[in-house]
TIRO-955877 format. One record per atom (N, C-alpha, C, O): z, x, y. Coordinates in nm, 2 decimals, padded with zeros to 4 digits. Each point is the difference from the previous one (the first is absolute). Last residue first. Layout:
<pts>
Z,X,Y;
...
</pts>
This chain:
<pts>
-00.10,00.26,-02.17;
00.05,00.13,00.02;
-00.06,00.10,-00.04;
00.06,00.11,00.02;
-00.24,-00.59,00.04;
00.01,00.12,00.11;
00.08,00.12,00.03;
00.00,00.07,00.10;
-00.11,-00.36,-00.47;
-00.12,00.09,00.04;
00.03,00.05,00.10;
-00.04,00.11,00.03;
00.36,-00.44,-00.19;
00.00,00.17,-00.10;
-00.07,00.08,00.07;
00.04,00.11,00.03;
-00.10,-00.56,00.18;
00.11,00.07,00.03;
00.03,00.17,-00.07;
00.02,00.11,00.05;
-00.27,-00.45,-00.21;
-00.07,00.08,00.13;
00.06,00.09,00.02;
-00.02,00.12,-00.01;
00.18,-00.42,-00.31;
-00.10,00.12,-00.01;
-00.09,00.06,00.07;
-00.09,00.07,-00.04;
00.41,-00.38,00.10;
00.10,00.09,-00.05;
-00.14,00.10,00.00;
-00.01,00.11,00.05;
-00.06,-00.47,00.29;
00.06,00.00,-00.16;
00.05,00.16,-00.02;
00.01,00.09,00.09;
-00.20,-00.22,00.35;
-00.01,-00.10,-00.04;
00.08,00.01,-00.13;
00.09,-00.09,00.00;
00.10,00.47,00.38;
-00.21,-00.05,-00.12;
00.06,-00.13,-00.05;
00.12,-00.02,00.00;
00.19,00.15,00.37;
-00.13,00.16,-00.04;
-00.12,-00.07,-00.06;
-00.13,-00.01,00.02;
00.39,-00.37,00.24;
00.01,00.10,-00.11;
-00.10,00.07,-00.03;
-00.13,-00.02,-00.01;
00.34,-00.07,00.46;
00.03,00.00,-00.19;
-00.09,-00.12,-00.02;
-00.01,-00.10,00.06;
-00.03,00.45,00.38;
00.03,-00.13,-00.05;
00.02,00.01,-00.19;
-00.03,00.07,-00.09;
00.03,00.41,00.33;
-00.06,-00.12,-00.12;
00.08,-00.13,00.01;
00.11,-00.02,-00.06;
-00.17,00.52,00.39;
00.11,-00.10,-00.05;
-00.08,-00.12,-00.03;
-00.06,-00.06,00.08;
-00.06,00.66,-00.10;
-00.05,-00.13,-00.01;
00.15,-00.11,00.03;
00.11,00.04,-00.05;
-00.33,00.51,00.18;
00.15,-00.08,-00.10;
-00.11,-00.15,00.05;
-00.09,-00.03,00.08;
-00.30,00.39,-00.11;
00.09,-00.05,00.04;
00.17,-00.07,-00.05;
00.02,-00.03,-00.12;
-00.45,00.26,-00.03;
00.15,00.09,-00.01;
00.05,-00.09,00.12;
00.08,00.07,00.08;
-00.49,-00.18,-00.27;
-00.04,00.08,00.14;
00.19,00.10,00.02;
00.04,00.09,00.07;
-00.12,-00.39,-00.49;
-00.06,00.09,00.00;
-00.02,00.10,00.13;
-00.01,00.13,-00.01;
00.33,-00.52,00.02;
00.01,00.17,-00.12;
-00.07,00.10,00.02;
00.04,00.12,00.04;
-00.21,-00.55,00.15;
00.04,00.06,00.09;
00.10,00.08,-00.08;
00.01,00.10,00.07;
-00.27,-00.32,-00.37;
-00.10,00.06,00.12;
00.09,00.08,00.12;
-00.05,00.10,00.04;
00.30,-00.33,-00.33;
-00.11,00.12,-00.13;
-00.05,00.04,00.13;
00.05,00.09,00.05;
00.15,-00.48,00.09;
00.05,00.03,-00.04;
-00.07,00.19,-00.05;
00.03,00.08,00.08;
-00.31,-00.46,-00.06;
00.04,00.01,00.11;
00.12,00.11,-00.01;
-00.05,00.09,00.07;
-00.03,-00.25,-00.47;
-00.10,00.04,00.09;
00.02,00.07,00.15;
00.00,00.12,00.03;
00.30,-00.39,-00.23;
00.01,00.12,-00.10;
-00.15,00.12,00.06;
-00.01,00.12,00.03;
00.10,-00.62,00.17;
00.09,00.09,-00.01;
-00.02,00.12,-00.02;
-00.01,00.08,00.10;
-00.25,-00.49,-00.13;
00.00,00.13,00.10;
00.06,00.11,00.01;
-00.03,00.12,00.03;
00.08,-00.59,-00.22;
-00.07,00.11,-00.09;
-00.04,00.13,00.06;
-00.04,00.10,-00.07;
00.36,-00.38,00.33;
00.04,00.09,-00.08;
-00.04,00.03,-00.12;
00.06,00.07,-00.08;
-00.25,-00.08,00.63;
00.02,-00.11,-00.15;
00.03,00.09,-00.11;
-00.05,00.11,-00.03;
00.19,00.14,00.47;
-00.14,-00.07,-00.06;
00.08,-00.14,-00.07;
00.11,-00.05,00.00;
00.14,00.42,00.29;
-00.01,-00.15,00.02;
-00.10,-00.06,-00.09;
-00.01,-00.12,00.02;
00.26,00.68,00.02;
-00.12,-00.13,-00.06;
00.05,-00.15,00.00;
00.10,-00.04,-00.07;
00.02,00.51,00.40;
00.02,-00.13,-00.05;
-00.12,-00.06,-00.06;
-00.10,-00.05,00.06;
00.20,00.60,00.03;
-00.14,-00.11,-00.01;
00.14,-00.09,-00.06;
00.07,00.04,-00.08;
00.00,00.50,00.30;
00.02,-00.18,-00.05;
-00.06,-00.14,-00.03;
00.01,-00.08,00.09;
-00.05,00.45,00.18;
00.09,00.10,-00.11;
-00.02,-00.06,-00.07;
-00.06,00.05,-00.09;
-00.39,00.04,00.43;
00.13,-00.14,-00.09;
00.13,00.14,-00.08;
-00.01,00.12,-00.03;
-00.42,00.05,00.31;
00.12,-00.02,00.10;
00.15,-00.11,-00.08;
00.12,-00.03,00.03;
-00.60,00.21,-00.19;
00.08,00.09,00.02;
00.13,-00.02,00.03;
00.09,00.07,-00.05;
-00.46,-00.44,-00.20;
00.05,00.02,00.15;
00.12,00.15,00.00;
00.11,-00.02,-00.05;
-00.40,-00.20,-00.33;
-00.04,00.14,00.06;
00.11,-00.01,00.13;
00.01,00.11,00.05;
00.02,-00.49,-00.29;
00.06,00.08,-00.09;
-00.03,00.18,00.07;
00.08,00.09,-00.01;
-00.24,-00.51,00.24;
00.14,00.03,00.04;
00.05,00.08,-00.09;
00.11,00.05,00.03;
-00.54,-00.13,-00.16;
00.05,00.07,00.16;
00.12,00.03,00.08;
00.04,00.09,00.07;
-00.16,-00.34,-00.51;
-00.04,00.18,00.00;
00.05,00.05,00.14;
00.08,00.09,00.03;
-00.06,-00.58,-00.08;
00.11,00.07,-00.04;
00.00,00.14,00.04;
00.08,00.06,00.08;
-00.37,-00.30,00.21;
-00.01,-00.01,-00.13;
00.10,00.05,-00.04;
00.04,00.08,00.09;
-00.17,-00.18,00.34;
-00.03,-00.13,-00.05;
-00.02,00.03,-00.17;
-00.06,-00.07,-00.08;
00.42,00.23,00.47;
-00.14,00.04,-00.06;
-00.03,-00.12,-00.05;
00.08,-00.10,00.00;
00.25,00.25,00.45;
-00.05,-00.08,-00.03;
-00.10,-00.01,-00.09;
-00.11,-00.02,00.06;
00.51,00.25,00.29;
-00.12,00.05,-00.12;
-00.04,-00.15,-00.05;
00.09,-00.08,00.03;
00.31,00.11,00.28;
-00.10,00.06,00.05;
-00.15,00.05,-00.08;
-00.08,00.08,00.05;
00.46,-00.49,00.00;
00.02,00.10,-00.08;
-00.15,00.08,00.07;
-00.09,-00.06,00.06;
00.29,-00.43,00.02;
00.07,00.18,00.11;
00.01,00.14,-00.06;
00.08,00.09,00.03;
-00.10,-00.55,-00.19;
00.09,00.00,-00.05;
-00.02,00.16,00.08;
00.07,00.09,-00.01;
-00.43,-00.41,00.08;
00.16,-00.12,-00.03;
00.11,00.10,00.00;
00.10,-00.05,00.04;
-00.52,00.30,-00.05;
00.00,-00.10,00.11;
00.15,-00.05,00.01;
00.09,00.04,00.07;
-00.24,00.11,-00.52;
00.04,00.14,00.14;
00.02,-00.09,00.13;
00.12,-00.02,00.02;
-00.30,-00.28,-00.34;
00.14,00.04,-00.03;
00.06,00.11,00.06;
00.12,00.00,00.02;
-00.57,-00.12,00.03;
00.04,-00.10,00.10;
00.20,00.01,-00.05;
00.09,-00.05,00.07;
-00.39,00.33,-00.23;
-00.03,00.05,00.08;
00.10,-00.15,00.12;
00.05,00.01,00.11;
-00.13,-00.01,-00.58;
00.12,00.13,00.02;
-00.06,00.04,00.14;
00.01,00.12,00.02;
-00.27,-00.44,-00.12;
00.14,-00.07,-00.02;
00.06,00.10,00.01;
00.10,-00.01,00.08;
-00.53,00.10,-00.02;
00.05,-00.08,00.07;
00.11,-00.03,00.02;
00.06,-00.01,00.11;
-00.25,00.31,-00.48;
00.02,00.03,00.13;
00.06,-00.09,00.08;
00.12,00.03,00.03;
-00.01,-00.11,-00.51;
-00.22,-00.03,00.08;
00.13,00.03,00.13;
00.11,-00.06,00.03;
00.10,00.12,-00.43;
-00.16,00.08,-00.04;
-00.10,-00.10,00.08;
-00.11,-00.04,-00.02;
00.59,00.30,00.21;
-00.08,-00.14,-00.07;
-00.11,00.01,-00.05;
-00.07,00.10,00.02;
00.52,00.24,00.20;
-00.13,00.00,-00.03;
00.01,-00.17,-00.09;
00.09,-00.06,-00.06;
00.17,00.40,00.46;
00.03,-00.13,-00.08;
-00.16,-00.02,-00.05;
-00.09,00.00,00.07;
00.49,00.38,00.20;
-00.21,-00.02,-00.06;
00.08,-00.15,-00.01;
00.11,-00.03,00.03;
00.24,00.20,00.16;
-00.12,00.06,00.05;
-00.13,-00.01,-00.04;
-00.11,00.01,00.07;
00.66,-00.14,-00.08;
-00.09,00.02,-00.07;
-00.11,00.01,00.11;
00.03,-00.03,00.12;
00.47,00.23,-00.17;
-00.11,-00.07,00.10;
-00.09,-00.08,-00.09;
00.04,00.03,-00.11;
00.53,00.20,00.13;
-00.14,-00.08,-00.04;
-00.08,-00.08,00.09;
00.02,-00.08,00.09;
00.33,00.33,00.03;
00.03,00.06,-00.12;
-00.13,-00.04,-00.09;
-00.05,00.07,-00.08;
00.12,-00.20,00.57;
00.03,00.13,00.01;
-00.06,00.09,-00.16;
-00.06,00.11,-00.01;
00.11,-00.57,00.15;
-00.09,00.06,00.01;
-00.05,00.16,-00.01;
-00.10,00.07,-00.02;
00.49,-00.40,-00.24;
-00.09,00.09,00.12;
-00.09,00.03,00.01;
-00.05,00.04,-00.11;
00.14,-00.43,-00.13;
00.01,00.07,-00.02;
-00.01,00.09,00.15;
-00.07,-00.03,00.09;
-00.06,-00.43,-00.19;
00.13,00.02,00.02;
00.10,00.17,00.00;
00.12,00.02,00.03;
-00.63,-00.15,-00.14;
00.08,-00.01,00.16;
00.10,-00.03,00.00;
00.02,-00.03,00.12;
-00.16,-00.02,-00.55;
-00.06,00.18,00.03;
00.09,-00.03,00.19;
00.10,00.05,00.04;
-00.18,-00.45,-00.27;
00.20,00.08,-00.03;
-00.04,00.14,00.02;
00.08,00.09,00.00;
-00.47,-00.33,00.13;
00.11,-00.08,00.10;
00.19,00.06,-00.10;
00.11,00.00,00.03;
-00.53,00.16,-00.24;
-00.05,00.03,00.14;
00.14,-00.01,00.06;
00.07,00.09,00.02;
-00.12,-00.29,-00.46;
00.00,00.12,00.01;
00.03,00.05,00.15;
00.12,00.03,00.02;
-00.28,-00.48,-00.10;
00.14,-00.02,00.01;
00.08,00.17,-00.07;
00.12,00.00,-00.02;
-00.62,00.05,00.09;
00.07,-00.15,00.12;
00.11,00.03,00.01;
00.04,00.06,00.10;
-00.20,00.07,-00.47;
-00.06,00.09,00.04;
00.06,-00.02,00.14;
00.08,00.08,00.05;
-00.13,-00.45,-00.34;
00.11,00.08,-00.05;
00.02,00.16,00.09;
00.11,00.05,-00.02;
-00.48,-00.40,00.07;
00.07,00.01,00.03;
00.21,00.07,-00.02;
00.10,00.01,00.07;
-00.59,00.19,00.02;
00.08,-00.13,-00.10;
00.08,00.00,00.05;
00.04,00.08,00.08;
-00.34,00.35,-00.08;
00.04,-00.08,00.15;
00.04,-00.18,-00.07;
-00.10,-00.07,00.02;
00.03,00.61,-00.24;
00.00,-00.14,00.02;
00.04,-00.05,00.10;
00.09,00.05,00.07;
00.10,00.40,-00.14;
-00.10,-00.03,-00.13;
00.00,-00.18,00.02;
00.10,-00.06,-00.03;
00.12,00.46,00.36;
00.02,-00.15,-00.08;
-00.15,-00.01,-00.06;
-00.10,00.02,00.06;
00.38,00.43,00.08;
-00.08,-00.07,00.04;
00.00,-00.11,-00.09;
00.06,00.00,-00.10;
00.29,00.34,00.38;
-00.05,-00.11,-00.07;
-00.13,-00.01,00.01;
-00.06,00.01,00.11;
00.39,00.42,00.03;
-00.11,-00.13,-00.04;
-00.06,-00.02,-00.06;
-00.07,00.06,-00.07;
00.55,00.13,00.26;
-00.05,-00.05,-00.08;
-00.11,-00.08,00.03;
00.01,-00.12,00.05;
00.26,00.48,00.28;
-00.05,-00.18,-00.06;
-00.04,-00.02,-00.12;
-00.06,00.11,00.01;
00.24,00.37,00.12;
-00.06,-00.09,00.10;
-00.01,-00.12,-00.09;
00.02,00.01,-00.12;
00.39,00.36,00.27;
-00.11,-00.06,-00.10;
-00.02,-00.10,00.00;
00.08,-00.09,00.03;
00.04,00.50,00.26;
00.10,-00.09,-00.06;
-00.15,-00.08,-00.07;
-00.12,00.01,00.02;
00.07,00.40,00.25;
00.04,00.01,-00.12;
00.11,-00.16,-00.08;
00.08,00.00,-00.08;
-00.37,00.08,00.51;
-00.10,00.01,-00.12;
00.06,00.04,-00.15;
-00.06,00.01,-00.11;
00.28,-00.14,00.49;
-00.09,-00.10,-00.03;
-00.04,00.01,-00.11;
-00.02,-00.07,-00.10;
00.44,00.41,00.23;
-00.15,-00.02,00.06;
-00.06,-00.12,-00.10;
00.04,00.00,-00.12;
00.52,00.00,00.20;
-00.10,00.04,-00.09;
-00.17,-00.04,00.03;
-00.05,-00.11,00.00;
00.49,-00.03,00.21;
-00.10,00.15,00.05;
-00.10,00.03,-00.07;
-00.10,00.05,00.05;
00.43,-00.46,-00.18;
-00.08,-00.05,00.11;
-00.07,00.16,00.04;
-00.11,-00.02,00.06;
00.16,00.13,-00.53;
00.12,-00.09,00.08;
-00.09,-00.10,00.14;
-00.12,-00.04,00.00;
00.16,00.33,-00.53;
-00.11,-00.06,00.07;
00.10,-00.06,00.12;
00.11,-00.05,-00.02;
00.08,00.34,-00.25;
-00.12,00.08,00.02;
-00.11,-00.08,00.07;
-00.10,00.04,00.05;
00.61,-00.01,00.11;
-00.06,-00.07,-00.11;
-00.16,00.05,-00.03;
-00.07,00.05,00.09;
00.44,00.29,00.14;
-00.10,-00.11,00.05;
-00.04,-00.10,-00.11;
-00.04,00.07,-00.09;
00.57,00.23,00.15;
-00.17,00.01,-00.01;
-00.06,-00.13,00.02;
00.05,-00.11,00.03;
00.36,00.28,00.13;
-00.13,00.07,00.07;
-00.09,-00.03,-00.08;
-00.12,00.03,00.03;
00.54,-00.08,-00.18;
00.01,-00.13,00.10;
-00.15,00.03,00.10;
-00.03,-00.07,00.09;
00.18,00.20,-00.62;
00.00,00.04,00.15;
-00.04,-00.10,00.06;
-00.06,-00.10,-00.04;
</pts>
């Protein structure tokens, strides 16, 4: 029938619209910078970086300022405890990927990890 209205339209109240995916960034290095450049090409209503963590709070704050991220943490554990994070981008050193991924999975966070997940097959098997 022509009088049917789509489930989501320009008339749908804003509370019913899908909210942006809220990203946490784990590490303030070059690969995380590259990730932020790529994220900035996506619509802000769909993806927003809301927090960054580094082992050094000063580096996290500098990264946050550069990329207009509202929160900066001086530990990965603090980022894992942030209730506003939907997914965490892992840009740590390769040797830290496995432990960092497990930290965020244990905190019930979704994770996007740069490759590799583990340094060898033995480490990889421990992850499952």
